C-alpha positions as CSV (number, residue, x, y, z in Angstrom):
1,X,156.3,94.3,91.8
2,X,156.5,96.1,88.5
3,X,156.9,92.8,86.8
4,X,153.6,91.6,88.3
5,X,151.8,94.8,87.2
6,X,153.2,94.4,83.7
7,X,152.1,90.8,83.6
8,X,148.6,91.6,84.8
9,X,148.2,94.5,82.4
10,X,149.4,92.3,79.5
11,X,147.0,89.5,80.4
12,X,144.1,92.0,80.8
13,X,145.0,93.6,77.5
14,X,145.0,90.3,75.7
15,X,141.7,89.4,77.3
16,X,140.1,92.7,76.1
17,X,141.6,92.3,72.6
18,X,140.2,88.7,72.4
19,X,136.8,89.8,73.6
20,X,136.9,92.7,71.0
21,X,137.9,90.3,68.2
22,X,135.2,87.8,69.2
23,X,132.6,90.6,69.2
24,X,133.7,91.8,65.8
25,X,133.5,88.3,64.4
26,X,130.1,87.7,65.9
27,X,128.8,91.1,64.5
28,X,130.0,90.4,61.0
29,X,128.5,86.9,61.1
30,X,125.2,88.4,62.3
31,X,125.3,90.9,59.5
32,X,126.0,88.3,56.9
33,X,123.5,85.7,58.2
34,X,120.8,87.3,60.4
35,X,118.8,85.0,62.5
36,X,121.2,82.0,62.4
37,X,122.6,82.5,65.9
38,X,126.3,83.1,66.7
39,X,129.3,81.7,65.0
40,X,131.4,81.0,68.1
41,X,129.0,81.9,71.0
42,X,125.5,80.3,71.1
43,X,123.8,83.6,72.1
44,X,120.3,82.2,72.3
45,X,121.4,79.6,74.9
46,X,123.4,82.2,76.8
47,X,120.5,84.6,76.8
48,X,118.1,81.8,78.1
49,X,120.6,80.8,80.8
50,X,121.1,84.3,82.0
51,X,117.4,85.3,81.9
52,X,116.6,82.6,84.4
53,X,119.0,84.1,87.1
54,X,118.1,86.8,89.6
55,X,120.3,89.1,91.5
56,X,119.8,87.1,94.7
57,X,120.9,83.7,93.3
58,X,124.1,82.3,94.9
59,X,126.1,82.0,91.6
60,X,125.5,85.8,90.9
61,X,126.4,86.7,94.5
62,X,129.5,84.5,94.4
63,X,130.6,86.0,91.1
64,X,130.1,89.5,92.4
65,X,132.2,88.7,95.5
66,X,135.0,87.2,93.4
67,X,135.1,90.2,91.1
68,X,135.1,92.6,94.1
69,X,138.0,90.7,95.7
70,X,140.0,90.6,92.5
71,X,139.4,94.3,91.9
72,X,140.6,95.1,95.5
73,X,143.7,93.0,94.9
74,X,144.5,94.8,91.7
75,X,144.1,98.1,93.4
76,X,146.5,97.1,96.1
77,X,149.1,95.8,93.6
78,X,148.8,99.0,91.6
79,X,149.3,101.1,94.8
80,X,152.4,99.1,95.8
81,X,153.9,99.2,92.3
82,X,154.4,102.9,92.4
83,X,157.8,104.6,91.8
84,X,160.4,103.7,94.4
85,X,162.4,106.9,94.0
86,X,164.3,108.2,96.9
87,X,163.6,111.8,97.8
88,X,166.4,114.3,98.4
89,X,166.3,117.6,100.2
90,X,164.7,120.1,97.9
91,X,167.0,123.1,96.9
92,X,164.0,125.4,96.6
93,X,160.3,125.1,97.5
94,X,159.2,124.7,93.9
95,X,161.9,122.1,93.0
96,X,161.6,118.4,93.8
97,X,164.7,116.2,93.6
98,X,164.8,112.4,93.5
99,X,167.1,109.6,92.7
100,X,166.4,106.0,92.1
101,X,167.6,103.0,94.1
102,X,169.8,101.8,91.2
103,X,171.7,105.1,91.1
104,X,172.4,105.0,94.8
105,X,173.6,101.4,94.6
106,X,175.8,102.3,91.6
107,X,177.4,105.3,93.5
108,X,178.1,103.2,96.6
109,X,179.3,100.3,94.5
110,X,181.9,102.4,92.6
111,X,183.3,103.8,95.8
112,X,183.5,100.4,97.5
113,X,185.1,98.7,94.5
114,X,187.8,101.5,94.4
115,X,189.1,100.5,97.8
116,X,192.3,98.4,98.1
117,X,191.7,94.7,98.7
118,X,188.3,94.5,97.1
119,X,188.0,92.0,94.3
120,X,184.3,92.7,93.6
121,X,181.1,93.9,95.2
122,X,177.4,93.9,94.7
123,X,175.2,96.6,96.2
124,X,171.5,96.8,96.6
125,X,169.9,100.0,97.9
126,X,166.5,101.0,99.2
127,X,165.0,103.8,101.2
128,X,165.7,102.1,104.5
129,X,168.8,100.0,103.8
130,X,172.0,99.8,101.6
131,X,173.4,96.3,101.5
132,X,177.0,95.7,100.3
133,X,178.3,92.2,99.6
134,X,182.0,92.4,98.9
135,X,184.6,89.8,98.0
136,X,188.1,90.3,99.4
137,X,191.0,90.1,97.1
138,X,193.1,88.1,99.6
139,X,192.4,85.5,102.2
140,X,193.5,87.8,105.0
141,X,191.1,90.7,104.8
142,X,192.1,92.5,108.0
143,X,189.7,95.3,108.8
144,X,188.3,95.4,105.3
145,X,184.8,95.2,106.5
146,X,185.2,98.3,108.7
147,X,186.9,100.2,105.9
148,X,184.1,99.3,103.5
149,X,181.4,100.2,106.1
150,X,183.0,103.6,106.6
151,X,183.3,104.1,102.8
152,X,179.7,103.2,102.2
153,X,178.4,105.3,105.0
154,X,180.3,108.3,103.8
155,X,178.9,107.8,100.3
156,X,175.4,107.7,101.6
157,X,175.8,110.6,104.0
158,X,177.3,112.8,101.2
159,X,174.0,112.7,99.5
160,X,171.3,115.1,100.7
161,X,168.8,112.2,101.4
162,X,165.8,113.1,103.5
163,X,166.3,109.9,105.5
164,X,169.7,108.2,105.8
165,X,169.4,104.4,105.1
166,X,171.2,101.9,107.3
167,X,174.4,100.5,105.7
168,X,175.1,96.8,106.0
169,X,178.4,95.4,104.8
170,X,179.5,91.8,104.5
171,X,182.9,90.6,103.2
172,X,183.6,87.2,101.9
173,X,187.0,85.7,101.3
174,X,187.9,84.6,97.8
175,X,187.1,81.0,96.9
176,X,190.0,78.5,96.5
177,X,191.0,77.6,93.0
178,X,191.3,73.9,92.4
């Protein structure tokens, strides 16, 4: 979601910069040659076209509706793009402690990869779920899934998280070499 917000703000920033540059060019042109009209924008035709519209005309109402819907969508995207930090129990009333999802995933990943029989693991973490995808070192993994589930659950439970996320572990066997 942060990528979407960055993309939208970049595009809006470029649009505002382009409008500002156009306005500056038009102002300088008008100062150098008053009464000749605009250099890029035909201001007299634009003024004539807009002066013939009223607030009740369908194009004006449709434009207002589109702008309102786009504005509402931008507000919803901005609300959902907030920080996704995980709250921990506060050690004192005036202290707030948080961690991010990447740190939690890194902590669980290190502990999972330290177990015997694990060739590699990728971990994604969120407020509700920690998902571990491990690759076994050998074809016969035995009870590796149970061991990794227990390890990941202990890693998550050792943290003073306000809500404990659910731990999901999957173990894949190594691929055959040809």
